[in-house]
N, C-alpha and C positions, 0 to 999 in steps of 0.2 A: 084807935081802939085795938087795932091789930098791927103786927109787924109782918112785912113781906120780905123774904130773903131770896135773892137770886145768887146762887152759888156758881161762880164762874160763868156768867152769861156770855153768849157769843154773838148774838145777832142784835145790832143796834135798834132796829125798828121794834123788836119785841120789848126791849128794855124801855124804850120811849113810850110805848103803849101802856106798859105796866106802871110807869111813873105817872102817866095821866090817870090811870085807874086809882092809884094811891092818893093822888091829889083829890079826886072826886069823892073818895071814901074816908079821907082823913086818916089813912093808914101810913105807917112809916116804912119807907123802902130802904133796904140794906143791900148793898152790892159788895159781894165778896170776891176778891181778886184770886187769880188773874182774870181780867176782863178781856174779852175777845175783840175789843175796839177801844178807841180813844173816847173820852167823855165829851170831847168837842166835835165828835162825828156829826156830820150834817144830817144823816138819816136818824140818828138818835134824837137830835133837836127837833127835826120835822115831826117825828112820830109823837113826841111829847108836847108838841106845839108850844104854846105859851104857858103851859102848866108847870114847867120846871120850877119857877119861883114860888109855886104853891105847894111843892112837894117837900115833906120832911124826909131827908135822905142822908145816908151815911155810907162811906166807903171803908171797907175793912181789908187789911192785908191777907187775912186767912180766917177760917172758921173759928179757931181758938180765940182770936181777938174779939170777934163778935160775941162768942159765948161768954167770955169774961165780962164784956160790957153789959150784957143782958142780965148777968147774975145767976146764981145757983138755982133759983126757982123758975127759970124761964121754961116754957112748955113748947118745944118745937113739934110741929106736925110735918112729917116728911112726906111730900107728895111725889110718888113714883109708882109706875106700873108694877104689877106683881105683888101688891100689898095684901095682907091678910083680910083687910076690910075696906069698904068704899068710903069716900070722903063724907058722905051724908050720914054715916053711922058714927062719926066722931062727935064728941060733945065739946064744942068750942067754947072758950071763955075769953072775956076781954083780956087783952094783953098777950094772947097766944101768938106764936111765931109760925108762920106758914112758909115752909122751906121748899124751894124748887131748884132743880139742878140744871146743868148745861143742856142746851138744845140737842147736842149730838150724843151725849153720853148719860144724861140724867144725874142722879145723886150717886155718890160713891158707896159701894157695898159696905165698907166698914161703918159708915154713918148709919145705914139702914139696920145693920146687925146690932148696933149699939142701942137702938130704941125701937124694937119691933112693935111694941104696943102703940107707937105713935106714927107708924108707917101706914099711909092711906093712899088709895088710888082713885082714879076716875074711870068707872067701868065704860067699856066701849062695846057696842053690839056687834061690830064687824071685826072678827078675829084677824082679818087680813089688813086692817088699818094699823099702820106702825105706831102712830102717836097723834096727839092733838098739838096745836100750836101752843107755845108756852104762855103767851098772853091770854089765850082763851082759858087755859088751865087755871091761871091765877084768878081770873074773873069768876070762874065756876066755884072754886073753893072759897074765895074771899066773900062772895055774896051769900054762900051757904052759912059761913061763920056769922056774917052780919044778920042774916035771917034768924038764926038761932038766938041772937041777942034781942030780937024784936025792935031793932033800931036801924031802920033803913037810912041811907045817906040823907042829909038834910034836904037836898033838892028832890022835888018830885017831877022835874022836867023830864021829857022823853029822851030817847036815844038820838044822838046826832049821827049823821052819816059821814061826818068829817073825820 
């Protein structure tokens, strides 16, 4: 129902956790190069556990290749701090693209300037907190998008501690 884009991800366990989240929600994962790890990284596989075969995912050489694939009508939501509005104020629709940047640098400023109306963030109460974990950010925004569609993931099983 949704697309999750990781633009130049750097930390294998984050990407593995996000792959697992995409499998559980039937979202498509897009990895945009350069990647900060090899796809056969042990930590990546461990975090994704045995979910990788259930994930619909694609690898792209750059943002332009991804944008061409998704077509002219794709709706990217750029998740990055400093946005003019919070994620819960966005009106998500099926097929929307949730875009997250590198753990160390976030999304590039030119991308944010190109679509300020689609730039959203996750408010934090503590101004001294630098950031949230990338996989947590994806979960927060993706589940809000799913909630707005009134279609929770098919399973109603609880959260696992694994």
